[in-house]
Backbone as a ProteinNet text record, in pm:
[ID]
protein_1_A
[PRIMARY]
MKSALIVAVILLASAPLAYAQKVTVKYDKAAPFANYKTYQFASETGARNPIVSQMIVAAVEREFTAKGLTKVDTNPDLRVSFLAASGMNLQVGEVKFGYNVNPAYEGLVPTAGTATWDVTTGTLLIDLFDSKTDRVVFRGTAKDVLQRAPSADMAADAKMVSKQVNKGIAKIFKKYPKKR
[TERTIARY]
4312.5	4324	4198.2	4150.4	4032.1	3908.7	3897.6	3782.7	3788.1	3907.2	3921.2	3877.6	3908.2	3868.5	3716.1	3654.7	3508.1	3442	3493.8	3439	3454.1	3568	3590.6	3492.7	3467.9	3372.8	3232	3193.2	3059.3	3045.2	3147.1	3141.8	3133.7	3211.8	3208.2	3073.9	3018.6	2890.3	2775.6	2783.6	2674.3	2689.5	2801.8	2823.9	2721.6	2688.3	2587.8	2451.1	2418.7	2288.7	2274	2384.5	2379.2	2337.1	2363.1	2330.6	2211.6	2138	2023.3	1912.6	1846.3	1735.2	1615.7	1546.7	1421.7	1310.8	1222.2	1111.1	982.3	906	776.8	671.8	561.2	452.1	321.6	244.7	110.4	17.8	-103.2	-198.6	-340.3	-429	-570.2	-634.1	-671.7	-728.2	-863.1	-927.9	-1056.4	-1040.2	-919.1	-896.4	-916	-970.2	-999.4	-876.7	-776.9	-653.5	-677.1	-778.6	-808.9	-856.2	-907.5	-956.7	-847.4	-733	-625.4	-554.1	-562	-501.4	-394.1	-401.3	-309.3	-245	-131.4	-61.5	10.7	43.5	118.8	202.6	320.6	404.4	358.5	338	303.5	422.1	541.7	666.8	772.9	865.2	972.3	1103.6	1093.8	1213	1209	1188.4	1180.9	1314.6	1421.9	1556.7	1635.3	1729.4	1813.8	1893.2	1938.9	2020.4	1926.4	1927	1835.8	1860.1	1981	2010.7	1944.1	1947.2	1880.6	1729.6	1675.8	1532.1	1492.8	1571.9	1544.1	1549.6	1642.9	1657	1533.3	1483.5	1365	1243.6	1227.2	1114.8	1119.4	1236.5	1250.2	1216.6	1259.3	1232.1	1082.9	1017.2	872.9	797.7	837.6	774.2	789	905.5	931	838.5	824.1	738.6	591.5	546.2	407	378.2	470.1	452	438.5	519.5	512.7	378.2	313.9	185.2	67.4	98.6	-6.7	-62.3	1.9	-43.7	26.4	-40.3	10.4	33	145.2	174.2	95.8	30.6	-46.4	-5.3	-41.4	-10	-124.2	-246.6	-362.6	-458.3	-537	-641.1	-595.3	-493.5	-448.7	-540	-538.7	-607.8	-525.6	-393.4	-301.4	-201.5	-169.7	-61.2	53.3	172	289.7	370.2	405.1	490	602.2	723.9	835.1	925.4	997.3	1088.2	1209.5	1325.2	1449.4	1522.5	1531.9	1595.8	1745.5	1820.8	1966.6	2027.9	2123.6	2193.9	2131.7	2002.2	1938.9	1812.1	1766.9	1641.3	1525.4	1415.2	1296.6	1179.9	1073.8	953.7	835.8	759.5	642.9	523.1	407	284.7	272.1	239.5	216.5	71.8	48.8	-85.9	-128	-244.3	-297.6	-421.3	-419.3	-533.4	-617.8	-747.3	-831.7	-974.1	-1046.8	-1187.3	-1218.1	-1306	-1355	-1504.2	-1551	-1694.8	-1746.9	-1842.6	-1898.3	-2046.4	-2088.9	-2229.3	-2326	-2278.4	-2367.1	-2402.5	-2324.7	-2349.3	-2362.3	-2419.6	-2426.1	-2299.5	-2239.3	-2121.9	-1992.2	-1893.5	-1760.4	-1739.3	-1665.8	-1639	-1488.7	-1443.8	-1299.9	-1241.1	-1117.9	-1048.5	-900.6	-836.5	-692	-642.2	-615.3	-565.9	-417.4	-366.2	-224	-160.4	-35	51.3	188	282.8	412.8	510.9	606.1	714.2	839.4	954.1	1081.3	1120.1	1164.6	1221.2	1372	1439.4	1582.4	1661.9	1777.9	1867.4	1886.7	1877.5	1895.8	1765.9	1652.6	1522.2	1456.8	1393.6	1314.1	1168.2	1083.8	941.3	863	768.6	684.2	538.6	462.4	319.3	241.9	130.2	38.3	-94	-141.1	-265.8	-373.6	-491.7	-607.9	-649.6	-651.6	-682.1	-825.6	-916.4	-1057.5	-1081.5	-1019.5	-1042.6	-933.5	-821.3	-706.8	-653	-656.1	-605.8	-494.7	-401.2	-294.5	-356.4	-332.4	-384.8	-272.7	-147.7	-32.7	88.1	163	289.2	395.1	505.9	618.8	742	817	943.3	1052.9	1167.2	1285.5	1396.3	1439.9	1546	1681.6	1782.5	1920.6	1936.3	1867	1878.4	1981.8	1982.2	2072.3	2177	2271.2	2367.3	2478.5	2494.5	2601.8	2545.5	2610.7	2570.3	2600.8	2520.7	2542.8	2681.5	2739.6	2868.9	2856.1	2966.4	2965.7	2955	2987.7	2983.9	2852.3	2750.5	2617.3	2615.8	2694.9	2698.7	2756.9	2861.6	2921.5	2825.1	2754.5	2655	2546.5	2496.3	2390.1	2438.5	2558.6	2614	2628.2	2666.6	2687.5	2557.2	2443.1	2316.4	2224.8	2266.8	2182	2124.9	2210.3	2166.5	2068.3	2098.4	2012.1	1875.8	1874.3	1748.4	1660.7	1717	1638.4	1589.6	1674.1	1636.2	1525.9	1537.9	1437.8	1301.8	1299.9	1173.7	1110.8	1191.9	1138.7	1075.5	1140.9	1085.8	954	947.4	824.7	709.8	732.1	623.2	593	679.6	647.8	528.5	511	401.5	279.9	283.1	166.5	50.7	-68.2	-181.1	-211.3	-231.1	-265.2	-407.3	-429.1	-564.3	-658	-778.1	-876.2	-976.4
-3059.8	-2996.3	-3018	-3143.5	-3175.3	-3103.8	-3097.9	-3031.2	-2880.2	-2822.5	-2679.7	-2648.6	-2737	-2720.5	-2727.5	-2820.8	-2834.9	-2708.2	-2656.1	-2534.1	-2417.1	-2406.4	-2298.6	-2307.5	-2427.2	-2445.6	-2407.6	-2446.4	-2412.8	-2261.5	-2196.4	-2051.3	-1979.6	-2023.3	-1961.2	-1984.4	-2100	-2131.7	-2054.4	-2027.2	-1957	-1805.9	-1753	-1608	-1534.1	-1580.7	-1508.5	-1504.7	-1602.9	-1605.6	-1491.4	-1447.3	-1338.8	-1208.2	-1192	-1069.5	-1085.5	-1192.5	-1215.6	-1116.5	-1069	-976.6	-1049.1	-979.5	-1032.6	-943.2	-1002	-927.4	-966.7	-866.2	-887.5	-811	-877	-812.9	-838.8	-733.5	-743.3	-667.1	-717.3	-644.9	-671.3	-582.3	-594	-694.4	-808	-914.5	-875.6	-773.8	-728.1	-617.8	-569.1	-461.7	-514.3	-431.3	-474.9	-465.7	-548.7	-542	-559.7	-635	-654.2	-523.9	-431.5	-304.4	-199.1	-221.3	-123.5	-133	-26	-23.1	84.3	187.4	300.3	329.7	398.4	436.7	568.7	631.6	756.4	759.2	815	828.3	949.8	931.6	1043.4	1139.8	1083.6	1158.6	1066.8	1122.9	1041.6	1065.2	1108.8	1138.5	1071.6	942.3	869.5	826.7	854.7	823.1	953.4	958.1	1077.8	1103.6	996.2	1005.5	1009.4	1118.7	1128.8	1021	971.4	864.9	734.9	707.9	589.3	604.4	723.6	747.1	716.8	763.9	736	586.4	518.7	374	300.6	343.5	282.5	306.9	430.2	464.4	378.4	366.7	286.3	139.4	86.5	-54.5	-77.7	14.6	2	13	107.5	122.4	-5.9	-65.2	-190	-302.1	-313.1	-417.6	-394	-269.6	-239.2	-259.5	-221.5	-242.1	-391.2	-472.4	-617.6	-673.3	-604	-649.8	-583.6	-502	-441.9	-310	-247.7	-118.4	-6.8	106.7	220.2	339.7	407.2	527.5	643.8	723.1	839.5	961.3	1079.9	1203.6	1251.5	1206.1	1247.6	1130.3	1137	1038.5	892.6	855.8	715.8	627.9	499.3	403.5	380.7	377.2	356.2	470.9	512	606.4	529.9	548.7	478.2	572	522.5	597.3	504	555.7	471.7	548.8	473.7	531.1	440.6	498.5	422.6	471.7	385.6	422.3	395.6	503.2	488.5	591	547.8	639.6	655.3	628.7	637.5	554.1	517.2	444.1	542.3	498.8	581.9	513.4	587.2	528.9	560.4	457.3	476	404.8	434.9	370.6	231.4	135.6	-1.8	-12.8	-80.9	-98.7	-241.8	-258.2	-392	-409.4	-512	-539.6	-646.4	-629.8	-730.9	-683.6	-751.7	-720.3	-716.5	-625.9	-617.3	-643.4	-697.8	-712.3	-578.7	-520	-391.9	-410.4	-388.4	-412.4	-320.8	-209.4	-118.1	-173.2	-267.7	-327.4	-477.8	-540.3	-686.2	-741	-836.2	-901.6	-831.6	-855	-802.5	-674.6	-582.2	-453.7	-440.6	-407.1	-393.5	-281	-301.5	-200.5	-202	-90.6	-82.1	8.3	-48.4	28	55.7	151.6	181.8	186	153.6	168	199.8	240.4	272.4	157.5	150.3	53.6	115.9	68.1	121.8	61	145.3	100.3	113.2	1	4	44.3	95.8	137.3	22.4	54.4	-45.7	-100.9	-51.6	-104	-14.9	-79.1	-10.2	-43.7	56.7	41	96.9	19	64.3	46.3	156	152.8	185.4	115.6	145.3	186.3	304.6	358.7	349.6	305.2	311.5	458	518.9	661.9	695.5	603.4	630.4	630.1	536.1	524.7	593.3	628	689.5	600.7	469	372.1	289.3	249.1	160.4	24	-28.3	-160.6	-262.5	-215	-303.8	-238	-316.5	-267.9	-374.7	-335.4	-425.4	-365.2	-446.9	-402	-499.9	-446.1	-526.9	-478.1	-566.2	-530.2	-564.2	-493.8	-512.9	-483.5	-380	-337.3	-226.7	-135.2	-19.7	-36.7	-125.3	-160.4	-58.5	29.5	128.6	259.2	314.1	443.4	551.1	656	761.2	822.9	854.9	921.8	1045.4	1113	1231.6	1194.3	1071	1026.5	952.7	1027.6	969.8	865.8	886.9	791.6	657.9	661.8	538.2	467.7	546.6	487.5	415.6	481.5	423.4	296.9	300.8	183.5	66.1	97.4	-6	-78	-6.8	-66.3	-104.3	-77	-99	-240.1	-339.1	-477.9	-515.1	-474.5	-508.4	-439.9	-314.1	-240.6	-308.4	-335.7	-399	-537.8	-612.7	-746.8	-738.8	-645.4	-629.7	-589.8	-497.2	-453.2	-565.6	-640.6	-755.2	-856.8	-881.5	-976.5	-925.3	-795	-736.2	-754.1	-717.3	-720.6	-861.7	-953.8	-1093.6	-1138	-1073.2	-1106.7	-1016.1	-930.7	-845	-936.3	-913.8	-1004.3	-1015.2	-1136.8	-1161	-1113.5	-1069.2	-1026.1	-1144.7	-1122.6	-1231	-1217.7
2615.8	2486.2	2404.7	2402.6	2324.9	2381.7	2515.2	2576.3	2552.8	2550.4	2523	2379.8	2286	2147.2	2133.5	2204.7	2201.1	2257.5	2368.9	2428.2	2331.2	2265.4	2168.9	2052.8	2002.3	1891.9	1935.2	2055.6	2107	2122.5	2176.9	2193.4	2059.1	1963.2	1831	1762	1777.2	1713.2	1777	1905.9	1972.4	1970	1929.1	1926.1	1841.6	1720.1	1641.4	1707.4	1789.6	1855.3	1954.3	2011.9	2109.1	2043.5	1914.3	1844.6	1750.6	1761.2	1673.7	1705.7	1600.9	1619.3	1679.1	1765	1818.8	1766.2	1689.2	1630.6	1700.7	1739	1801.6	1722.1	1692.2	1620	1694.1	1710.9	1767.3	1674.3	1658.7	1575.8	1622.5	1583	1617.5	1522.2	1574.3	1490.5	1429.7	1485.5	1431.7	1326.6	1308.2	1211.1	1068.5	980.3	842.8	750.5	773.9	696	546.3	509	366.3	301.6	380.1	326.8	313.4	375.3	369.4	235.1	158.6	24.3	10.9	97.3	85.7	221.4	214.9	338	317.2	428.8	428.5	555.4	548.7	667.6	746.8	877	963.8	970	970	967.7	908.9	838	780.9	854.1	978.7	1057.2	1193.8	1196.9	1323.3	1379.1	1306.8	1355.5	1364.6	1454.3	1466.6	1339.7	1278.7	1158.1	1036.9	959.9	845.2	739	728.2	632	676.3	806.4	860	844.5	867.6	846.8	702.9	606.1	464.7	436.3	498.4	481.8	534.2	649.8	709.9	620.7	574	485.7	359.7	298.8	176	201.8	314.5	346	370.6	441.4	465.4	332.6	248.6	117.1	35.5	39	-34.4	14.9	145.7	202.7	169.5	180.1	148	-0.6	-86	-229.9	-259.6	-195.1	-214.9	-167.5	-73.8	-21.8	-94.7	-195.9	-277.5	-226.4	-127.7	-79.1	-154.8	-167	-243.6	-152.2	-171.1	-94.1	-154.5	-67.1	-111.6	-29	-78.9	-8.5	81.5	51.6	130.5	148.2	252.9	282.1	276.4	352.5	351.3	436.6	408	494.4	621.7	606.2	718.4	726	849	871.6	937.5	887.4	936.8	1025.5	1141.8	1232.7	1276.9	1282.2	1327.8	1421.3	1502.7	1600.3	1610.2	1595.3	1606.2	1731.5	1829.7	1956.1	1946.4	1934.7	1929.7	2023.6	2100.6	2188.5	2326.1	2340.7	2472.5	2471.3	2588.5	2600.8	2592.1	2534.5	2520.9	2590.5	2612.5	2671.6	2580.1	2543.2	2457	2516.9	2463.4	2510	2452.5	2535.7	2490.2	2445.9	2336.8	2284.8	2309.7	2373.1	2397.4	2311	2229.8	2144.2	2211	2207.7	2267.7	2281.6	2364.6	2384.1	2532.3	2569.9	2706.8	2706.8	2814.7	2830	2880.3	2808.4	2846.1	2874.1	2996.4	3030.3	2956	2903.4	2831.1	2693.3	2643.5	2513	2530.2	2433.7	2437.6	2375.5	2440.5	2384.4	2418.7	2333.6	2356.9	2278.1	2335.8	2272.5	2252.7	2129.2	2106	2190.2	2230.4	2308	2273.1	2290.8	2275.7	2386.7	2502.8	2616.8	2601.6	2678	2669.1	2806.9	2811.4	2928	2868.9	2948.3	2891	2908.2	2816.7	2827.3	2769.2	2813.6	2767.6	2634.4	2543.2	2416.8	2434.6	2442.7	2471	2347.5	2372	2264.8	2166.6	2039.5	1935	1880.7	1930.6	1889.9	1784.4	1687.4	1586.8	1613.7	1620.8	1648.3	1529.4	1476	1365.5	1406.5	1402.1	1430.9	1304.8	1284.5	1175.3	1238.3	1204.1	1255.8	1149.3	1186.9	1099.7	1095.4	978.3	966.8	1005.7	983.5	1017.1	1167.1	1237.7	1381.6	1464.4	1399.8	1466.3	1578.4	1555.4	1652.3	1590.6	1675.1	1629.4	1601.5	1480	1445.3	1428.3	1423.8	1403.7	1467.4	1543.7	1601.2	1584.4	1526.1	1510.6	1574.9	1647.3	1704.9	1665.3	1636.4	1607.7	1700.2	1788.9	1883.4	1823.2	1869.3	1824.2	1675.5	1628.3	1489	1477.3	1571.7	1569.3	1678.3	1654	1758.3	1776.9	1681.6	1691.2	1745.7	1845.8	1899.7	1795.6	1789.8	1690.3	1703.4	1589.6	1587.6	1498.5	1476.7	1390.9	1243	1209.2	1069.4	1041.7	999.7	978.6	867.4	763.3	652	698.7	778.9	830.9	926.1	1007.8	1098.2	1018.6	913.8	831.4	761.8	710.2	641.9	738.7	861.3	962.7	998.6	996.8	1039.5	923.2	802.6	684.7	675.9	687.1	674.4	785.5	909.6	1022.5	1010.9	966.7	951.9	847.1	730.9	624.4	664.8	731.6	776.8	882.5	976.3	1081.8	1026.7	931.5	872.6	790.8	718.8	643.1	738.3	852.4	950.7	1008.3	1035.8	1090.5	991.5	866.6	768.5	717.3	747.7	717.2	802.1	917	1008.4	990.7	889.1	859.3	821	876.3	848.1	699.6	655.5	515	490.1	368.4	331.6	330.5	380.6	384.8	274.4
[MASK]
++++++++++++++++++++++++++++++++++++++++++++++++++++++++++++++++++++++++++++++++++++++++++++++++++++++++++++++++++++++++++++++++++++++++++++++++++++++++++++++++++++++++++++++++++++

């Protein structure tokens, strides 16, 4: 009886860990993050559900405002692109930040190679592109954000994922490089 109670307590205590969000952030360490002052969304429809898309846009705007960036309609320093994988797995290009030795130049040359990787259902992906170079300088992913498969009731779907979406985006932008 006592051992069964201990097992039950352990199972109950570890249950939330099974659904914990996993946030991954990668960025180009050579990118001039201190120079980025403005941003614009490449598209505001990265989720199937337009209510969830609006929620994501609002959360990103909130995070950027807190970091001192301003949303503009033209000529942004950063372009924001997001993708919410719900209902099916998607495949996107992986961005690798780093340097290669190039014999044509002296020293190291920045590079951002790509390969594809699967974005599993429930994942939110946010890319920030440097508008001048048209290269991804920041990528954040939050897994287990959109745990509910799409239904006919978009408002209920959005309400169900609201807390996870906002929490995931806050975690992603917590790792946004500080201005130097």
